C-alpha positions as CSV (number, residue, x, y, z in Angstrom):
1,M,31.2,-16.7,34.8
2,S,33.7,-16.7,37.6
3,G,33.5,-14.3,40.5
4,G,36.1,-11.8,39.1
5,E,34.6,-11.5,35.7
6,E,32.3,-8.6,34.9
7,K,29.6,-8.5,32.2
8,S,29.8,-5.9,29.6
9,P,27.4,-2.9,29.9
10,E,25.4,-4.2,26.9
11,A,24.7,-7.4,28.8
12,H,22.7,-5.4,31.4
13,R,20.6,-3.6,28.8
14,P,17.9,-5.1,26.6
15,S,18.7,-5.1,22.9
16,V,16.5,-3.2,20.5
17,Y,16.6,-3.7,16.8
18,I,15.9,-0.3,15.1
19,E,13.7,-0.8,12.0
20,T,13.8,1.9,9.4
21,T,10.4,3.6,10.2
22,V,11.8,4.5,13.7
23,V,14.7,6.4,12.3
24,S,12.5,8.0,9.7
25,Y,10.0,9.3,12.3
26,L,13.0,10.4,14.4
27,T,14.6,12.6,11.8
28,A,11.7,13.8,9.6
29,D,10.3,17.3,9.7
30,L,7.3,17.4,12.0
31,S,4.2,16.4,10.2
32,R,0.8,18.2,9.9
33,D,-0.9,14.9,10.2
34,I,-1.8,14.5,13.9
35,V,-1.2,10.8,14.1
36,T,2.2,11.0,12.3
37,L,3.1,14.0,14.5
38,A,2.3,12.0,17.6
39,H,4.4,9.1,16.4
40,Q,7.3,11.5,15.7
41,K,7.1,13.0,19.1
42,I,6.9,9.7,20.9
43,T,9.9,8.4,18.8
44,R,11.9,11.5,19.8
45,E,11.0,11.1,23.4
46,W,12.0,7.4,23.3
47,W,15.3,8.3,21.5
48,E,16.2,10.5,24.5
49,E,15.8,7.4,26.7
50,R,17.8,5.1,24.4
51,A,20.7,4.8,26.7
52,E,18.7,2.2,28.6
53,F,19.0,-0.1,25.6
54,H,21.6,-1.7,23.4
55,L,20.7,-0.5,19.9
56,V,21.2,-2.7,16.9
57,A,20.1,-2.7,13.3
58,S,21.2,-4.3,10.0
59,A,22.4,-3.5,6.5
60,F,18.6,-3.6,5.6
61,T,18.0,-0.6,7.9
62,V,21.0,1.3,6.6
63,R,20.0,0.6,3.0
64,E,16.4,1.7,3.4
65,A,17.5,4.8,5.4
66,G,19.7,5.8,2.5
67,F,16.7,6.0,0.1
68,G,14.9,9.2,-0.9
69,D,15.9,12.8,-0.5
70,P,19.7,13.0,0.0
71,A,19.4,15.6,2.8
72,M,16.9,13.5,4.7
73,A,18.8,10.3,4.0
74,A,21.9,11.9,5.5
75,K,19.9,12.7,8.7
76,R,18.7,9.1,9.0
77,L,22.1,7.6,8.3
78,N,23.7,10.0,10.9
79,A,21.2,8.9,13.5
80,L,22.2,5.2,12.8
81,R,25.9,5.9,13.3
82,E,25.7,5.0,17.0
83,V,23.7,1.8,16.3
84,A,25.6,-1.5,16.1
85,L,25.0,-3.4,12.9
86,L,24.2,-7.1,13.1
87,D,25.4,-9.6,10.5
88,V,22.9,-10.7,7.9
89,S,23.7,-14.4,8.0
90,A,22.5,-17.2,5.7
91,A,20.3,-18.3,8.6
92,A,18.6,-14.9,8.7
93,L,18.0,-14.9,5.0
94,S,16.5,-18.4,5.2
95,L,14.2,-17.3,8.0
96,A,13.2,-14.2,6.1
97,R,12.2,-16.4,3.1
98,A,10.2,-18.7,5.3
99,L,8.4,-15.7,6.8
100,V,7.4,-14.4,3.4
101,E,6.3,-17.9,2.2
102,R,4.5,-19.2,5.3
103,I,2.7,-16.2,6.7
104,P,2.4,-15.2,3.7
105,L,3.7,-11.7,3.2
106,P,3.6,-9.8,-0.1
107,R,6.9,-9.5,-2.1
108,K,7.0,-5.8,-1.2
109,A,7.3,-6.9,2.5
110,E,10.5,-9.0,1.9
111,T,12.7,-6.4,3.7
112,D,10.2,-6.3,6.6
113,A,10.6,-10.1,6.9
114,A,14.4,-9.6,6.8
115,H,14.2,-7.1,9.7
116,I,12.3,-9.7,11.8
117,A,14.6,-12.5,10.8
118,V,17.9,-10.7,11.5
119,A,16.5,-9.7,15.0
120,A,15.3,-13.3,15.7
121,V,18.5,-15.1,14.5
122,N,20.6,-12.7,16.6
123,G,18.5,-13.1,19.8
124,V,17.4,-9.4,20.0
125,D,15.0,-8.7,22.8
126,Y,12.8,-6.0,21.0
127,L,12.1,-5.1,17.4
128,L,11.2,-1.4,17.4
129,T,9.0,-0.3,14.5
130,W,6.1,1.9,13.3
131,N,5.4,-0.5,10.5
132,L,1.9,-1.6,11.6
133,K,1.1,-3.3,8.4
134,H,3.7,-6.1,8.0
135,I,5.7,-6.1,11.3
136,A,3.7,-4.8,14.3
137,N,0.4,-6.3,13.1
138,P,-1.5,-8.3,15.6
139,A,-3.3,-10.2,12.8
140,I,0.0,-11.8,11.7
141,Q,2.1,-11.6,14.9
142,R,1.2,-15.2,16.0
143,R,2.2,-16.5,12.6
144,I,5.5,-14.6,12.7
145,E,6.2,-16.1,16.1
146,S,5.2,-19.6,15.0
147,V,7.4,-19.6,12.0
148,C,10.4,-18.3,14.0
149,R,9.9,-20.9,16.7
150,T,9.3,-23.7,14.3
151,L,12.7,-22.9,12.8
152,G,14.4,-22.7,16.2
153,Y,14.4,-19.0,16.9
154,E,12.8,-17.0,19.6
155,P,11.1,-14.0,18.0
156,P,11.8,-10.5,19.3
157,I,9.0,-8.7,21.1
158,T,7.7,-6.4,18.4
159,C,6.6,-3.0,19.6
160,T,6.6,0.7,18.9
161,P,8.6,3.3,20.8
162,E,5.5,4.1,22.8
163,H,5.5,0.6,24.2
164,L,9.1,0.9,25.4
165,L,8.4,4.3,27.0
166,E,5.9,2.6,29.2
167,R,8.3,-0.1,30.3
């Protein structure tokens, strides 16, 4: 970059892939379950700090956000309006298949693998999720990272909104 060029504002901010559970916790009515309620409050607190980050998602996030009760789906989709959408490339689909096959993940977790793959292929810094079963799961995290790196991609740092609040 020559002396007179300036980086875009996004270049200064870490990129964060918003997985569907985050926007679901953000927009849902407050839960009576204490753990879910804590996740919702942490998510809302992080959302207030989101200007520090360049938010991205994919068609997978949008598709999942549109499921369920129409009024709640509208809230989720509205929250995603300010989030840039990444392309779902053939490379991302190939990586997602590899994640499902090599980790292995159950077929019901194919979209979870797609979230990881889209973030990795696009060089996203963080994948933000409350999916502790198939995405932010320490028992499989090293396998996810290994598959990504074996196929030439640096995996995103997978974390919850709570982790990014403590940044």
